[in-house]
SELOTOR-181233 format. One record per residue (C-alpha): x, y, z. Coordinates in nm, 3 decimals, padded with zeros to 5 digits, m for minus. Each point is the difference from the previous one (the first is absolute). Example, Ala and Ser with C-alpha at 12.3 -4.5 7.8 and 13.67 -1.06 7.14 Angstrom:
px, py, pz
01.230, m00.450, 00.780
00.137, 00.344, m00.066
// end
This chain:
px, py, pz
00.000, 00.000, 00.000
00.282, 00.236, 00.086
00.163, m00.050, m00.340
m00.326, 00.066, m00.173
m00.050, 00.326, 00.186
00.353, 00.111, m00.079
m00.059, m00.074, m00.366
m00.314, 00.206, 00.005
00.181, 00.292, 00.161
00.270, m00.001, m00.267
m00.263, m00.005, m00.270
m00.177, 00.305, 00.142
00.325, 00.194, 00.021
00.078, m00.082, m00.361
m00.340, 00.126, m00.114
00.054, 00.325, 00.190
00.327, 00.068, m00.181
m00.166, m00.076, m00.333
m00.279, 00.253, 00.066
00.253, 00.265, 00.098
00.194, m00.071, m00.318
m00.313, 00.040, m00.210
m00.083, 00.329, 00.170
00.356, 00.119, m00.069
m00.026, m00.085, m00.368
m00.337, 00.177, m00.027
00.141, 00.307, 00.178
00.302, 00.012, m00.233
m00.225, m00.037, m00.305
m00.228, 00.282, 00.117
00.302, 00.222, 00.072
00.139, m00.072, m00.348
m00.333, 00.080, m00.168
m00.031, 00.325, 00.200
00.359, 00.092, m00.096
m00.074, m00.059, m00.371
m00.319, 00.208, 00.022
00.189, 00.286, 00.166
00.269, m00.013, m00.272
m00.266, 00.011, m00.274
m00.182, 00.285, 00.174
00.317, 00.204, 00.040
00.097, m00.070, m00.362
m00.346, 00.114, m00.115
00.021, 00.319, 00.208
00.351, 00.080, m00.126
m00.090, m00.062, m00.366
m00.323, 00.198, 00.013
00.087, 00.284, 00.234
00.376, 00.035, 00.047
00.207, m00.123, m00.293
m00.023, m00.193, m00.323
00.255, m00.167, m00.223
00.000, 00.103, m00.366
00.224, m00.052, m00.301
00.104, 00.263, m00.252
m00.081, m00.098, m00.357
00.149, 00.209, m00.278
00.245, 00.289, m00.023
m00.224, 00.304, 00.058
00.172, 00.083, 00.331
00.361, m00.052, m00.112
00.248, 00.069, 00.149
m00.166, 00.039, 00.337
m00.173, m00.337, m00.027
00.078, m00.277, m00.246
m00.196, m00.276, m00.166
m00.024, m00.294, 00.241
00.061, 00.199, 00.320
m00.200, m00.138, 00.293
m00.132, 00.266, 00.237
m00.189, 00.032, 00.325
m00.268, 00.268, m00.028
m00.076, 00.203, 00.312
m00.379, 00.010, 00.029
m00.031, 00.174, 00.334
00.184, 00.336, m00.031
m00.273, 00.166, m00.203
m00.246, m00.067, 00.280
00.189, 00.265, 00.196
00.106, 00.250, m00.267
m00.074, 00.086, m00.362
00.221, m00.119, m00.287
00.284, 00.241, m00.077
00.163, 00.117, m00.321
00.258, m00.247, m00.135
m00.140, m00.292, 00.203
00.007, m00.325, m00.197
m00.345, m00.150, 00.029
m00.186, m00.315, m00.102
m00.356, 00.017, m00.135
m00.232, m00.229, m00.199
m00.029, 00.024, m00.377
m00.370, 00.066, m00.056
m00.034, m00.203, m00.319
00.160, m00.326, 00.108
m00.076, m00.199, 00.313
00.289, m00.086, 00.234
00.233, 00.235, m00.189
00.179, 00.275, 00.188
00.214, 00.293, m00.110
00.291, 00.155, 00.184
00.076, 00.367, m00.078
00.131, 00.319, 00.159
m00.230, 00.278, 00.121
00.067, 00.325, m00.185
m00.315, 00.208, 00.043
m00.192, 00.045, 00.326
m00.367, 00.080, 00.072
m00.097, 00.354, m00.093
00.295, 00.052, m00.236
m00.004, 00.054, m00.375
00.240, m00.225, m00.191
00.121, 00.049, m00.355
00.290, m00.126, m00.212
00.125, 00.250, m00.254
00.149, m00.059, m00.345
00.351, m00.022, 00.146
m00.109, m00.285, 00.231
00.012, 00.221, 00.310
m00.249, m00.075, 00.277
m00.189, 00.309, 00.112
m00.177, 00.015, 00.335
m00.236, 00.298, 00.020
00.193, 00.146, m00.294
00.343, m00.032, 00.164
00.267, m00.254, m00.108
00.031, m00.288, 00.245
00.349, m00.060, 00.131
00.055, m00.373, m00.014
00.261, m00.243, m00.125
m00.186, m00.330, m00.017
m00.073, m00.012, m00.372
00.262, m00.187, m00.201
m00.041, 00.221, m00.304
m00.208, 00.278, m00.151
m00.361, m00.102, m00.055
m00.088, m00.031, m00.365
m00.374, m00.037, 00.051
m00.196, 00.218, 00.242
m00.318, m00.195, m00.068
m00.308, 00.153, 00.156
00.226, 00.217, 00.219
00.081, 00.213, m00.306
m00.300, 00.198, 00.123
m00.021, 00.115, 00.364
m00.153, m00.259, 00.232
m00.163, 00.134, 00.315
00.011, m00.257, 00.280
m00.293, m00.037, 00.239
00.004, m00.047, 00.377
00.098, m00.368, m00.007
00.181, m00.016, m00.333
00.365, m00.067, m00.084
00.200, 00.021, m00.323
00.261, m00.276, m00.035
00.291, m00.073, m00.235
00.243, m00.285, m00.045
00.369, 00.088, 00.036
00.070, m00.150, m00.343
m00.226, 00.264, m00.153
00.013, m00.112, m00.363
m00.080, m00.361, 00.089
m00.272, 00.061, 00.255
m00.377, m00.017, m00.011
m00.106, 00.248, 00.268
m00.227, 00.300, 00.061
00.079, 00.131, m00.348
m00.186, m00.302, m00.137
m00.382, 00.022, 00.024
m00.013, m00.372, 00.084
00.190, 00.073, 00.322
m00.093, 00.362, 00.050
m00.026, 00.177, 00.334
00.040, m00.218, 00.309
m00.242, 00.035, 00.290
00.144, m00.009, 00.350
m00.262, m00.253, 00.107
00.134, m00.243, m00.261
00.364, 00.017, 00.108
00.096, m00.333, 00.155
00.320, 00.120, 00.159
00.351, 00.133, m00.029
00.299, m00.199, m00.125
00.201, m00.061, 00.316
00.258, m00.277, m00.018
00.173, m00.192, m00.281
00.048, m00.364, 00.106
00.127, m00.141, m00.331
00.245, m00.015, m00.173
00.205, m00.068, 00.311
00.286, 00.228, m00.104
m00.245, 00.293, m00.015
m00.186, m00.056, 00.327
m00.081, 00.326, 00.172
m00.254, 00.272, 00.067
m00.138, 00.190, m00.300
00.104, 00.366, m00.019
m00.286, 00.231, m00.099
00.125, 00.352, 00.059
// end
């Protein structure tokens, strides 16, 4: 009888350890699932409200940005202040879904922008001092005539002026502040060019 009781006691102890083990596995699984959910939530918040990765396609921003450059776009700064002249911004192309343009702000709300026959940018009739354009603009496009910008409107150009589709082109036109996704912030590829983007 004594041996039988001892056997029973050992069996009960073994079952107790097994239950504890199961609870431990369940706890670890729950912790892992919660961790994954937190990571996805943080990733979602970062992508939608803080920053977004984008890739430059084409040469319209040469030599500031090159074809194939991978950038992080700052999506939060403009929640605290308005876009500034010479900022490099990202905005959607209105005629093609999931297509985004990256250009430099030249004209600000309330200003009148024009490009004269010599390719000079005029802001409110005065030449704009800037050194971002690679060469003299050959085509003023719709900016050959003065363009008066409204309260939330911006005039943008690519740095490679003669190879850029920008606010001179009616298909791009004036950019509304509400449509600006963010400001080019950091180049993460190619690795030998990693660094913050200079705007001013």
